py3Dmol code that shows the C-alpha trace and the ligand (Angstrom):
import py3Dmol

protein = """\
ATOM      1  CA  UNK A   1     157.541  16.394 -23.774  1.00  0.00           C
ATOM      2  CA  UNK A   2     155.898  19.254 -21.963  1.00  0.00           C
ATOM      3  CA  UNK A   3     153.532  19.555 -24.850  1.00  0.00           C
ATOM      4  CA  UNK A   4     152.556  15.950 -24.532  1.00  0.00           C
ATOM      5  CA  UNK A   5     152.115  16.371 -20.822  1.00  0.00           C
ATOM      6  CA  UNK A   6     149.904  19.352 -21.358  1.00  0.00           C
ATOM      7  CA  UNK A   7     147.858  17.427 -23.874  1.00  0.00           C
ATOM      8  CA  UNK A   8     147.517  14.594 -21.500  1.00  0.00           C
ATOM      9  CA  UNK A   9     146.428  16.925 -18.813  1.00  0.00           C
ATOM     10  CA  UNK A  10     143.862  18.468 -21.098  1.00  0.00           C
ATOM     11  CA  UNK A  11     142.578  15.076 -22.020  1.00  0.00           C
ATOM     12  CA  UNK A  12     142.240  14.175 -18.440  1.00  0.00           C
ATOM     13  CA  UNK A  13     140.515  17.418 -17.722  1.00  0.00           C
ATOM     14  CA  UNK A  14     138.140  16.798 -20.538  1.00  0.00           C
ATOM     15  CA  UNK A  15     137.548  13.271 -19.333  1.00  0.00           C
ATOM     16  CA  UNK A  16     136.754  14.577 -15.845  1.00  0.00           C
ATOM     17  CA  UNK A  17     134.527  17.197 -17.308  1.00  0.00           C
ATOM     18  CA  UNK A  18     132.804  14.508 -19.378  1.00  0.00           C
ATOM     19  CA  UNK A  19     132.595  12.285 -16.361  1.00  0.00           C
ATOM     20  CA  UNK A  20     131.115  15.112 -14.319  1.00  0.00           C
ATOM     21  CA  UNK A  21     128.723  15.919 -17.054  1.00  0.00           C
ATOM     22  CA  UNK A  22     127.811  12.315 -17.383  1.00  0.00           C
ATOM     23  CA  UNK A  23     127.345  12.095 -13.659  1.00  0.00           C
ATOM     24  CA  UNK A  24     125.161  15.205 -13.651  1.00  0.00           C
ATOM     25  CA  UNK A  25     123.163  13.902 -16.555  1.00  0.00           C
ATOM     26  CA  UNK A  26     122.848  10.595 -14.826  1.00  0.00           C
ATOM     27  CA  UNK A  27     121.833  12.267 -11.598  1.00  0.00           C
ATOM     28  CA  UNK A  28     119.376  14.452 -13.434  1.00  0.00           C
ATOM     29  CA  UNK A  29     118.129  11.474 -15.313  1.00  0.00           C
ATOM     30  CA  UNK A  30     117.627   9.633 -12.045  1.00  0.00           C
ATOM     31  CA  UNK A  31     115.955  12.695 -10.607  1.00  0.00           C
ATOM     32  CA  UNK A  32     113.797  13.034 -13.667  1.00  0.00           C
ATOM     33  CA  UNK A  33     112.945   9.374 -13.494  1.00  0.00           C
ATOM     34  CA  UNK A  34     112.023   9.839  -9.862  1.00  0.00           C
ATOM     35  CA  UNK A  35     109.911  12.839 -10.731  1.00  0.00           C
ATOM     36  CA  UNK A  36     108.343  10.887 -13.570  1.00  0.00           C
ATOM     37  CA  UNK A  37     107.564   8.018 -11.247  1.00  0.00           C
ATOM     38  CA  UNK A  38     106.065  10.521  -8.812  1.00  0.00           C
ATOM     39  CA  UNK A  39     103.997  12.011 -11.557  1.00  0.00           C
ATOM     40  CA  UNK A  40     102.949   8.572 -12.670  1.00  0.00           C
ATOM     41  CA  UNK A  41     101.958   7.738  -9.118  1.00  0.00           C
ATOM     42  CA  UNK A  42     100.065  11.019  -8.852  1.00  0.00           C
ATOM     43  CA  UNK A  43      98.442  10.300 -12.191  1.00  0.00           C
ATOM     44  CA  UNK A  44      97.538   6.800 -11.058  1.00  0.00           C
ATOM     45  CA  UNK A  45      96.154   8.208  -7.842  1.00  0.00           C
ATOM     46  CA  UNK A  46      94.230  10.815  -9.773  1.00  0.00           C
ATOM     47  CA  UNK A  47      92.975   8.137 -12.127  1.00  0.00           C
ATOM     48  CA  UNK A  48      91.982   6.026  -9.148  1.00  0.00           C
ATOM     49  CA  UNK A  49      90.110   8.973  -7.643  1.00  0.00           C
ATOM     50  CA  UNK A  50      88.496   9.670 -10.985  1.00  0.00           C
ATOM     51  CA  UNK A  51      87.536   6.031 -11.216  1.00  0.00           C
ATOM     52  CA  UNK A  52      86.114   6.161  -7.695  1.00  0.00           C
ATOM     53  CA  UNK A  53      84.165   9.273  -8.630  1.00  0.00           C
ATOM     54  CA  UNK A  54      82.925   7.573 -11.788  1.00  0.00           C
ATOM     55  CA  UNK A  55      81.952   4.495  -9.833  1.00  0.00           C
ATOM     56  CA  UNK A  56      80.249   6.657  -7.250  1.00  0.00           C
ATOM     57  CA  UNK A  57      78.426   8.533 -10.021  1.00  0.00           C
ATOM     58  CA  UNK A  58      77.423   5.272 -11.647  1.00  0.00           C
ATOM     59  CA  UNK A  59      76.188   3.947  -8.344  1.00  0.00           C
ATOM     60  CA  UNK A  60      74.298   7.144  -7.708  1.00  0.00           C
ATOM     61  CA  UNK A  61      72.890   7.065 -11.244  1.00  0.00           C
ATOM     62  CA  UNK A  62      71.944   3.431 -10.781  1.00  0.00           C
ATOM     63  CA  UNK A  63      70.288   4.176  -7.453  1.00  0.00           C
ATOM     64  CA  UNK A  64      68.474   7.172  -8.869  1.00  0.00           C
ATOM     65  CA  UNK A  65      67.397   5.099 -11.873  1.00  0.00           C
ATOM     66  CA  UNK A  66      66.126   2.317  -9.634  1.00  0.00           C
ATOM     67  CA  UNK A  67      64.359   4.884  -7.466  1.00  0.00           C
ATOM     68  CA  UNK A  68      62.786   6.528 -10.496  1.00  0.00           C
ATOM     69  CA  UNK A  69      61.757   3.178 -11.949  1.00  0.00           C
ATOM     70  CA  UNK A  70      60.268   2.166  -8.606  1.00  0.00           C
ATOM     71  CA  UNK A  71      58.464   5.468  -8.348  1.00  0.00           C
ATOM     72  CA  UNK A  72      57.167   5.051 -11.897  1.00  0.00           C
ATOM     73  CA  UNK A  73      56.057   1.518 -11.058  1.00  0.00           C
ATOM     74  CA  UNK A  74      54.349   2.786  -7.900  1.00  0.00           C
ATOM     75  CA  UNK A  75      52.733   5.590  -9.874  1.00  0.00           C
ATOM     76  CA  UNK A  76      51.641   3.106 -12.533  1.00  0.00           C
ATOM     77  CA  UNK A  77      50.258   0.773  -9.875  1.00  0.00           C
ATOM     78  CA  UNK A  78      48.543   3.698  -8.159  1.00  0.00           C
ATOM     79  CA  UNK A  79      47.149   4.731 -11.510  1.00  0.00           C
ATOM     80  CA  UNK A  80      45.884   1.203 -12.082  1.00  0.00           C
ATOM     81  CA  UNK A  81      44.390   1.169  -8.568  1.00  0.00           C
ATOM     82  CA  UNK A  82      42.687   4.510  -9.184  1.00  0.00           C
ATOM     83  CA  UNK A  83      41.426   3.252 -12.541  1.00  0.00           C
ATOM     84  CA  UNK A  84      40.046   0.135 -10.847  1.00  0.00           C
ATOM     85  CA  UNK A  85      38.460   2.290  -8.139  1.00  0.00           C
ATOM     86  CA  UNK A  86      37.000   4.575 -10.798  1.00  0.00           C
ATOM     87  CA  UNK A  87      35.718   1.561 -12.699  1.00  0.00           C
ATOM     88  CA  UNK A  88      34.208   0.139  -9.485  1.00  0.00           C
ATOM     89  CA  UNK A  89      32.660   3.520  -8.686  1.00  0.00           C
ATOM     90  CA  UNK A  90      31.313   3.791 -12.215  1.00  0.00           C
ATOM     91  CA  UNK A  91      29.863   0.284 -12.013  1.00  0.00           C
ATOM     92  CA  UNK A  92      28.307   1.041  -8.620  1.00  0.00           C
ATOM     93  CA  UNK A  93      26.908   4.314  -9.921  1.00  0.00           C
ATOM     94  CA  UNK A  94      25.509   2.574 -13.005  1.00  0.00           C
ATOM     95  CA  UNK A  95      24.031  -0.168 -10.837  1.00  0.00           C
ATOM     96  CA  UNK A  96      22.492   2.378  -8.458  1.00  0.00           C
ATOM     97  CA  UNK A  97      21.197   4.424 -11.392  1.00  0.00           C
ATOM     98  CA  UNK A  98      19.665   1.300 -12.888  1.00  0.00           C
ATOM     99  CA  UNK A  99      18.021   0.543  -9.530  1.00  0.00           C
ATOM    100  CA  UNK A 100      16.719   4.085  -9.265  1.00  0.00           C
ATOM    101  CA  UNK A 101      15.440   3.935 -12.823  1.00  0.00           C
ATOM    102  CA  UNK A 102      13.613   0.689 -12.045  1.00  0.00           C
ATOM    103  CA  UNK A 103      12.148   2.259  -8.872  1.00  0.00           C
ATOM    104  CA  UNK A 104      11.123   5.278 -10.927  1.00  0.00           C
ATOM    105  CA  UNK A 105       9.566   3.034 -13.560  1.00  0.00           C
ATOM    106  CA  UNK A 106       7.656   1.127 -10.852  1.00  0.00           C
ATOM    107  CA  UNK A 107       6.523   4.396  -9.262  1.00  0.00           C
ATOM    108  CA  UNK A 108       5.434   5.647 -12.682  1.00  0.00           C
ATOM    109  CA  UNK A 109       3.505   2.414 -13.300  1.00  0.00           C
ATOM    110  CA  UNK A 110       1.804   2.744  -9.881  1.00  0.00           C
ATOM    111  CA  UNK A 111       1.087   6.404 -10.600  1.00  0.00           C
ATOM    112  CA  UNK A 112      -0.402   5.395 -13.942  1.00  0.00           C
ATOM    113  CA  UNK A 113      -2.584   2.765 -12.242  1.00  0.00           C
ATOM    114  CA  UNK A 114      -3.691   5.334  -9.657  1.00  0.00           C
ATOM    115  CA  UNK A 115      -4.415   7.803 -12.422  1.00  0.00           C
ATOM    116  CA  UNK A 116      -6.494   5.226 -14.318  1.00  0.00           C
ATOM    117  CA  UNK A 117      -8.321   4.323 -11.111  1.00  0.00           C
ATOM    118  CA  UNK A 118      -8.968   8.010 -10.401  1.00  0.00           C
ATOM    119  CA  UNK A 119     -10.240   8.548 -13.938  1.00  0.00           C
ATOM    120  CA  UNK A 120     -12.596   5.570 -13.583  1.00  0.00           C
ATOM    121  CA  UNK A 121     -13.854   7.008 -10.282  1.00  0.00           C
ATOM    122  CA  UNK A 122     -14.396  10.377 -11.970  1.00  0.00           C
ATOM    123  CA  UNK A 123     -16.267   8.615 -14.806  1.00  0.00           C
ATOM    124  CA  UNK A 124     -18.466   6.901 -12.224  1.00  0.00           C
ATOM    125  CA  UNK A 125     -19.127  10.249 -10.562  1.00  0.00           C
ATOM    126  CA  UNK A 126     -19.876  11.833 -13.924  1.00  0.00           C
ATOM    127  CA  UNK A 127     -22.674   9.351 -14.539  1.00  0.00           C
ATOM    128  CA  UNK A 128     -26.082  10.651 -13.569  1.00  0.00           C
ATOM    129  CA  UNK A 129     -27.192   8.898 -10.432  1.00  0.00           C
ATOM    130  CA  UNK A 130     -29.187   9.352  -7.279  1.00  0.00           C
ATOM    131  CA  UNK A 131     -27.562  10.564  -4.048  1.00  0.00           C
ATOM    132  CA  UNK A 132     -26.786   7.998  -1.376  1.00  0.00           C
ATOM    133  CA  UNK A 133     -29.896   7.012   0.593  1.00  0.00           C
ATOM    134  CA  UNK A 134     -32.295   7.866  -2.258  1.00  0.00           C
ATOM    135  CA  UNK A 135     -34.319   5.128  -3.946  1.00  0.00           C
ATOM    136  CA  UNK A 136     -34.021   4.780  -7.708  1.00  0.00           C
ATOM    137  CA  UNK A 137     -37.000   4.011  -9.870  1.00  0.00           C
ATOM    138  CA  UNK A 138     -37.498   4.489 -13.580  1.00  0.00           C
ATOM    139  CA  UNK A 139     -34.633   7.011 -13.848  1.00  0.00           C
ATOM    140  CA  UNK A 140     -35.876   9.130 -10.950  1.00  0.00           C
ATOM    141  CA  UNK A 141     -34.727   9.473  -7.341  1.00  0.00           C
ATOM    142  CA  UNK A 142     -36.981   9.312  -4.281  1.00  0.00           C
ATOM    143  CA  UNK A 143     -36.414   9.760  -0.582  1.00  0.00           C
ATOM    144  CA  UNK A 144     -38.875   9.054   2.209  1.00  0.00           C
ATOM    145  CA  UNK A 145     -38.306  11.438   5.121  1.00  0.00           C
ATOM    146  CA  UNK A 146     -37.897  10.129   8.636  1.00  0.00           C
ATOM    147  CA  UNK A 147     -39.033  13.391  10.250  1.00  0.00           C
ATOM    148  CA  UNK A 148     -42.562  14.818  10.221  1.00  0.00           C
ATOM    149  CA  UNK A 149     -43.443  18.351   9.066  1.00  0.00           C
ATOM    150  CA  UNK A 150     -46.468  20.316   7.925  1.00  0.00           C
ATOM    151  CA  UNK A 151     -47.017  20.430   4.173  1.00  0.00           C
ATOM    152  CA  UNK A 152     -45.298  23.795   3.592  1.00  0.00           C
ATOM    153  CA  UNK A 153     -42.239  22.821   5.609  1.00  0.00           C
ATOM    154  CA  UNK A 154     -42.166  19.462   3.848  1.00  0.00           C
ATOM    155  CA  UNK A 155     -42.265  21.264   0.462  1.00  0.00           C
ATOM    156  CA  UNK A 156     -39.442  23.540   1.569  1.00  0.00           C
ATOM    157  CA  UNK A 157     -37.467  20.566   2.904  1.00  0.00           C
ATOM    158  CA  UNK A 158     -37.572  18.904  -0.502  1.00  0.00           C
ATOM    159  CA  UNK A 159     -36.543  22.126  -2.217  1.00  0.00           C
ATOM    160  CA  UNK A 160     -33.553  22.376   0.105  1.00  0.00           C
ATOM    161  CA  UNK A 161     -32.450  19.001  -1.316  1.00  0.00           C
ATOM    162  CA  UNK A 162     -32.777  20.286  -4.897  1.00  0.00           C
ATOM    163  CA  UNK A 163     -35.942  18.229  -5.256  1.00  0.00           C
ATOM    164  CA  UNK A 164     -39.705  18.676  -4.895  1.00  0.00           C
ATOM    165  CA  UNK A 165     -42.572  16.934  -3.157  1.00  0.00           C
ATOM    166  CA  UNK A 166     -43.399  13.860  -5.201  1.00  0.00           C
ATOM    167  CA  UNK A 167     -45.572  14.231  -8.294  1.00  0.00           C
ATOM    168  CA  UNK A 168     -47.377  10.973  -9.096  1.00  0.00           C
ATOM    169  CA  UNK A 169     -48.641  10.769 -12.641  1.00  0.00           C
ATOM    170  CA  UNK A 170     -48.428   7.115 -13.656  1.00  0.00           C
ATOM    171  CA  UNK A 171     -49.732   3.781 -12.208  1.00  0.00           C
ATOM    172  CA  UNK A 172     -46.313   2.131 -12.159  1.00  0.00           C
ATOM    173  CA  UNK A 173     -44.933   5.087 -10.191  1.00  0.00           C
ATOM    174  CA  UNK A 174     -47.828   4.840  -7.755  1.00  0.00           C
ATOM    175  CA  UNK A 175     -47.217   1.111  -7.313  1.00  0.00           C
ATOM    176  CA  UNK A 176     -43.523   1.662  -6.613  1.00  0.00           C
ATOM    177  CA  UNK A 177     -44.264   4.326  -3.978  1.00  0.00           C
ATOM    178  CA  UNK A 178     -47.005   2.269  -2.355  1.00  0.00           C
ATOM    179  CA  UNK A 179     -44.590  -0.600  -1.631  1.00  0.00           C
ATOM    180  CA  UNK A 180     -42.404   1.555   0.603  1.00  0.00           C
ATOM    181  CA  UNK A 181     -45.362   3.410   2.095  1.00  0.00           C
ATOM    182  CA  UNK A 182     -46.876   0.078   3.155  1.00  0.00           C
ATOM    183  CA  UNK A 183     -43.572  -1.158   4.583  1.00  0.00           C
ATOM    184  CA  UNK A 184     -43.195   1.993   6.678  1.00  0.00           C
ATOM    185  CA  UNK A 185     -46.876   2.152   7.713  1.00  0.00           C
ATOM    186  CA  UNK A 186     -46.955   5.934   7.443  1.00  0.00           C
ATOM    187  CA  UNK A 187     -49.024   8.587   5.673  1.00  0.00           C
ATOM    188  CA  UNK A 188     -46.691  10.727   3.559  1.00  0.00           C
ATOM    189  CA  UNK A 189     -47.287  14.178   2.174  1.00  0.00           C
ATOM    190  CA  UNK A 190     -47.220  14.288  -1.638  1.00  0.00           C
ATOM    191  CA  UNK A 191     -46.888  17.365  -3.839  1.00  0.00           C
ATOM    192  CA  UNK A 192     -50.609  17.782  -4.474  1.00  0.00           C
ATOM    193  CA  UNK A 193     -52.765  20.713  -3.220  1.00  0.00           C
ATOM    194  CA  UNK A 194     -55.995  22.576  -4.016  1.00  0.00           C
ATOM    195  CA  UNK A 195     -55.239  25.600  -1.851  1.00  0.00           C
ATOM    196  CA  UNK A 196     -55.293  27.916  -4.871  1.00  0.00           C
ATOM    197  CA  UNK A 197     -58.802  26.844  -5.820  1.00  0.00           C
ATOM    198  CA  UNK A 198     -60.929  24.387  -3.917  1.00  0.00           C
ATOM    199  CA  UNK A 199     -61.400  21.126  -5.778  1.00  0.00           C
ATOM    200  CA  UNK A 200     -58.789  21.912  -8.448  1.00  0.00           C
ATOM    201  CA  UNK A 201     -55.917  19.723  -7.456  1.00  0.00           C
ATOM    202  CA  UNK A 202     -52.543  20.742  -8.812  1.00  0.00           C
ATOM    203  CA  UNK A 203     -49.055  19.383  -8.393  1.00  0.00           C
ATOM    204  CA  UNK A 204     -46.240  21.509  -7.014  1.00  0.00           C
ATOM    205  CA  UNK A 205     -44.946  22.148 -10.547  1.00  0.00           C
ATOM    206  CA  UNK A 206     -48.280  23.824 -11.401  1.00  0.00           C
ATOM    207  CA  UNK A 207     -49.565  20.989 -13.552  1.00  0.00           C
ATOM    208  CA  UNK A 208     -53.143  19.791 -13.161  1.00  0.00           C
ATOM    209  CA  UNK A 209     -53.486  16.282 -11.759  1.00  0.00           C
ATOM    210  CA  UNK A 210     -54.761  13.922 -14.424  1.00  0.00           C
ATOM    211  CA  UNK A 211     -53.808  10.595 -12.863  1.00  0.00           C
ATOM    212  CA  UNK A 212     -55.723  10.327  -9.591  1.00  0.00           C
ATOM    213  CA  UNK A 213     -55.622   7.626  -6.957  1.00  0.00           C
ATOM    214  CA  UNK A 214     -57.914   8.865  -4.146  1.00  0.00           C
ATOM    215  CA  UNK A 215     -59.074   6.629  -1.368  1.00  0.00           C
ATOM    216  CA  UNK A 216     -62.727   5.732  -1.393  1.00  0.00           C
ATOM    217  CA  UNK A 217     -64.721   8.781  -0.243  1.00  0.00           C
ATOM    218  CA  UNK A 218     -61.804  11.196  -0.666  1.00  0.00           C
ATOM    219  CA  UNK A 219     -61.110  13.992  -1.082  1.00  0.00           C
ATOM    220  CA  UNK A 220     -63.738  15.075   1.419  1.00  0.00           C
ATOM    221  CA  UNK A 221     -62.272  18.430   2.506  1.00  0.00           C
ATOM    222  CA  UNK A 222     -63.114  17.513   6.096  1.00  0.00           C
ATOM    223  CA  UNK A 223     -64.248  20.538   8.117  1.00  0.00           C
ATOM    224  CA  UNK A 224     -63.542  22.550   5.010  1.00  0.00           C
ATOM    225  CA  UNK A 225     -59.906  22.523   5.952  1.00  0.00           C
ATOM    226  CA  UNK A 226     -58.178  19.790   3.924  1.00  0.00           C
ATOM    227  CA  UNK A 227     -56.198  21.198   1.011  1.00  0.00           C
ATOM    228  CA  UNK A 228     -53.036  19.058   0.958  1.00  0.00           C
ATOM    229  CA  UNK A 229     -52.764  15.405  -0.086  1.00  0.00           C
ATOM    230  CA  UNK A 230     -51.162  12.391   1.573  1.00  0.00           C
ATOM    231  CA  UNK A 231     -50.608   8.896   0.291  1.00  0.00           C
ATOM    232  CA  UNK A 232     -51.876   6.297   2.743  1.00  0.00           C
ATOM    233  CA  UNK A 233     -50.243   3.169   4.066  1.00  0.00           C
ATOM    234  CA  UNK A 234     -53.565   1.610   4.970  1.00  0.00           C
ATOM    235  CA  UNK A 235     -54.030  -1.622   3.087  1.00  0.00           C
ATOM    236  CA  UNK A 236     -57.790  -1.704   3.530  1.00  0.00           C
ATOM    237  CA  UNK A 237     -59.489  -1.315   0.197  1.00  0.00           C
ATOM    238  CA  UNK A 238     -61.326   1.902   1.095  1.00  0.00           C
ATOM    239  CA  UNK A 239     -58.235   3.456   2.682  1.00  0.00           C
ATOM    240  CA  UNK A 240     -55.810   2.641  -0.086  1.00  0.00           C
ATOM    241  CA  UNK A 241     -54.590   5.686  -2.039  1.00  0.00           C
ATOM    242  CA  UNK A 242     -54.636   9.424  -1.458  1.00  0.00           C
ATOM    243  CA  UNK A 243     -56.412  11.507   1.119  1.00  0.00           C
ATOM    244  CA  UNK A 244     -56.844  15.242   1.451  1.00  0.00           C
ATOM    245  CA  UNK A 245     -55.686  16.384   4.882  1.00  0.00           C
ATOM    246  CA  UNK A 246     -55.125  19.505   6.956  1.00  0.00           C
ATOM    247  CA  UNK A 247     -51.961  21.156   5.558  1.00  0.00           C
ATOM    248  CA  UNK A 248     -50.867  22.071   9.090  1.00  0.00           C
ATOM    249  CA  UNK A 249     -50.658  18.477  10.258  1.00  0.00           C
ATOM    250  CA  UNK A 250     -47.283  16.853  10.591  1.00  0.00           C
ATOM    251  CA  UNK A 251     -46.516  13.901   8.346  1.00  0.00           C
ATOM    252  CA  UNK A 252     -43.395  12.441   6.828  1.00  0.00           C
ATOM    253  CA  UNK A 253     -43.046  13.346   3.163  1.00  0.00           C
ATOM    254  CA  UNK A 254     -41.636  12.039  -0.116  1.00  0.00           C
ATOM    255  CA  UNK A 255     -39.203  14.057  -2.242  1.00  0.00           C
ATOM    256  CA  UNK A 256     -38.482  13.393  -5.908  1.00  0.00           C
ATOM    257  CA  UNK A 257     -35.810  14.546  -8.355  1.00  0.00           C
ATOM    258  CA  UNK A 258     -33.941  13.534 -11.487  1.00  0.00           C
ATOM    259  CA  UNK A 259     -30.562  11.815 -11.147  1.00  0.00           C
ATOM    260  CA  UNK A 260     -27.679  14.231 -11.333  1.00  0.00           C
ATOM    261  CA  UNK A 261     -23.971  13.928 -11.991  1.00  0.00           C
ATOM    262  CA  UNK A 262     -21.516  15.310  -9.443  1.00  0.00           C
ATOM    263  CA  UNK A 263     -18.973  16.227 -12.067  1.00  0.00           C
ATOM    264  CA  UNK A 264     -18.978  16.893 -15.812  1.00  0.00           C
ATOM    265  CA  UNK A 265     -16.904  14.582 -18.015  1.00  0.00           C
ATOM    266  CA  UNK A 266     -15.577  17.616 -19.889  1.00  0.00           C
ATOM    267  CA  UNK A 267     -13.877  18.756 -16.684  1.00  0.00           C
ATOM    268  CA  UNK A 268     -11.511  15.757 -16.512  1.00  0.00           C
ATOM    269  CA  UNK A 269     -11.520  13.675 -19.727  1.00  0.00           C
ATOM    270  CA  UNK A 270      -8.813  15.784 -21.344  1.00  0.00           C
ATOM    271  CA  UNK A 271      -6.475  14.719 -18.498  1.00  0.00           C
ATOM    272  CA  UNK A 272      -7.553  11.063 -18.578  1.00  0.00           C
ATOM    273  CA  UNK A 273      -7.482  10.194 -22.268  1.00  0.00           C
TER     274      UNK A 273
END
"""
ligand_1 = """\
1
CA
Ca -59.930 14.044 3.590
"""
view = py3Dmol.view(width=600, height=400)
view.addModel(protein, "pdb")
view.setStyle({"model": 0}, {"cartoon": {"style": "trace"}})
view.addModel(ligand_1, "xyz")
view.setStyle({"model": 1}, {"stick": {}})
view.zoomTo()
view.show()
């Protein structure tokens, strides 16, 4: 009986121990479950924070992307604007250059016209001709002085104009001179003298006078002092022609020379052709 009681007591002890163990395990299980729930909550919270961070990152990335895209668009638009401005500037520059080229072409054309005009003027000057104020007859130049001088001064005056006192050696030349002499109603010294030898009339170039047109009764060497010749304006028959006169008297005079050019064609034609 005691043995059975002991066994029963042992069983009860074991049952209590099992119950205690079960209770501990249950308590621990509850505690573990609580801990697990806490961990799960922490994990969920951490996940939520991670999600927030990810969302924040995505938002930031999106914002940065939008910003970058906008900046690229702005840069592209700026680039297009600059390209348009460059194109406008290029077009303006081309237009201005074209205008300048046309101005230059016009200036060149005017310069060419001026050059041609200048060359024609030089060609005119290169032609042999009489100086202004000189009369032209049969390819010779004549001038009738307006002042009066003695024969020597008259001769020198002509020489100062690269000419000489007139030498008359043909009827047509005489007739031409007589027209002006008559119009001016003057007696003009001519380049005829017999001072070297009385009665031997020579022209200023040393040639002996062969064509003679003396007035009637001349030369008379009046008072043995008439060695220089004039051409008379008197239209009376006996006074028409030449007269020997006192070389010291003052008369107007007639100078004669060949036409001359002011410039030689060789001096400019190489620049004009
Ligand atoms: Ca005389």
